[in-house]
N, C-alpha and C positions, 0 to 999 in steps of 0.2 A: 418210717419214711414214707410208706404207702398212704397213711393217714394224712400227713403234710400235703401231698399230691392231690389227694381227694378234697381236701380242704381249700387248696389253691384253686382248683377247677370248680368249686362251688362259688368261691369269691369271683373269679372271673365271669361265671354265668350270671351271678347277681349283678356285677357291674355291667354286663351286656344288656341286661333287661332295663337299665337305666339309662340306656341310650335310644335314640330314634334311629332305627335301621330301616333304610328306604325299601328294601325287598322283604320285610317282615312285619306282619300285623301285631300290634300291640293293643290289647283290650284296654279301653278307657278305664281309668280309676273311678270309682263311685263319686268321690268328691275331691276338691282341690287339695284338701289335707292329706289325701292318699296318693297324690301325684308323685312319681318318682322320675319321669322324664320331663325335663325343663320344657316349657311351652305347650305341653300336651294339654287338651282340654279334658275336663271331667265329663262323666255322663250327667251330672247334676247340671253343669253348664250348659251342655247340649240341650237338655230338656227345658232349661229355663229360657234359652234362646227361642226355640220353637214356640214356648207358651208366651213370652213377652212379645215376641215380633209378630206371630201369626195366630196367637190364641189357639194353638193346638195343644189339647190336654196332655200332660205327661203321661197319664195312664194309657194313651194310644201306643206307647212303646213298652208296656209291661212286660211283654214277652220277647222283647228284642235286646241285643247287645249292640254296643258300638265300639268300632275299633278305628285305630289310626294306622295308616300305612303311608310312609313317606312324611313330609313335613305338612301337616294339617289337613290332608285328605281322609275325612271321616267316612266310615263304611258302617252301614246298618245291616245286621245279620238277625234273622229270626230263628234264633236258637242259641245253642251254647257250643263253645270249642275251647280247647285248651290255649293257654296264651304263654309265650308267643307262638305264631303260627307263620311257617314260611311256606305259603302258597300264593298263586297268582291273583286269586280274587276270593272273596267272602262276602256274600249278599250283594248289597248294591252301594255305590257312593252316595251320600246324602249331604255332605257338608264340606265346605273349604274353610278353615278356621285360622290359618296363620297368615292373615292379612288384615288390613285395617278393618274391614267390615266383614262379617261372616257372611258366606253366600251359599244358600241352598242350591242343590243341583236340580236339573230339568227332571231326571228320572225321580227323584224325591217328590218334587212338586206335584208331578203327574201321578203319582201313587198315593201321596198323602195330603195333598193341597185341599181335597174335599173336606178335611177335618178343620181347616183354617177359617177364621171368621174375621179376622183382621189383616190389614195389609194385602187385601185381595182387590185387584182392579178388574171391574166387569167390563168387558168389551163388547161392542156390538159387532154384527156380522162382518163389516168391512174392516173394523179394527183389528178383529181376531185374524182375518185373512192376512192383513198386513204384518201382524205380529208373528204368525206361523212362518211367513216368508222371510223373517229376519229384518224386517224394515223397521226403522226408528219413526216414530210419529209424535206430533205435539198433540197433548191431551190435558185436559183439566183433571186435576186430582186433588181433592182436599185433605188426603191422608198424609202419613208420614213419607219423606223421601227415602231413597235407597232402594234395597231388593224388595220386590213385590211379587205376589202370585198373580199372574194374568189368567183370567178366566173368561169363559164363555158359556151362555146357557144353550144347552141342547137338549131337545125333547123335554123341556121343563126343569132340567137339572143343570146345576153350575158344574162345568167341567174345567178343572185346571189345565192350561195349555203348556205354561212353562214359567221360568223366571224373566222378570222384567227389572230394569234398573230405571228408576224415576227419579230425574233431576231437572230442575229448571224449566219445568212445564213439558218436559220430553220424556216419553216411555221409550226405553232403548230395549229392544228384543235381545235376550241373552240366549235364544234357541241356538244350539250349536249348528254350524254350517251344514254339517251332514244330517241333521234331523229337520232342516227347514224344508217347508213345503208350499208350492203354489196351489192354493185351493180355489 
């Protein structure tokens, strides 16, 4: 009888791992073929997104793991941990995936945006000031529409400021209200 109960608990635990639980981190599967949670992105898909959209080399994340908590909030962690993990946070949020267009986070862009060579819009001083203040602005851009990395050159180096959304000739600042600054 004890063996049946143990088997039932193991089956229940396995079924629970196949669900998206909002307060638990689940490690992304390596590939879509290994996916057990419907709708969950795979590591391969995340790396392809960063490479295709921003030309960030996948090798940039060789020492990192990707995790989902909630529906589509992807976290990046420099290290290993058992899965699933019921903790408040692990690493940093890097991407929102369960929406029509995947959106990188401001933290991710500020930390890894210097690796990008595509979909980066370079802003002059006044444009960068307006962007950091959360203002939308009409700008000419000959690249792809959608989420971009807004950057400004400081001391000869391109510095990523945050995420912008470019549509219909307008750059919309996606800098969160609490992080907007008047410079």
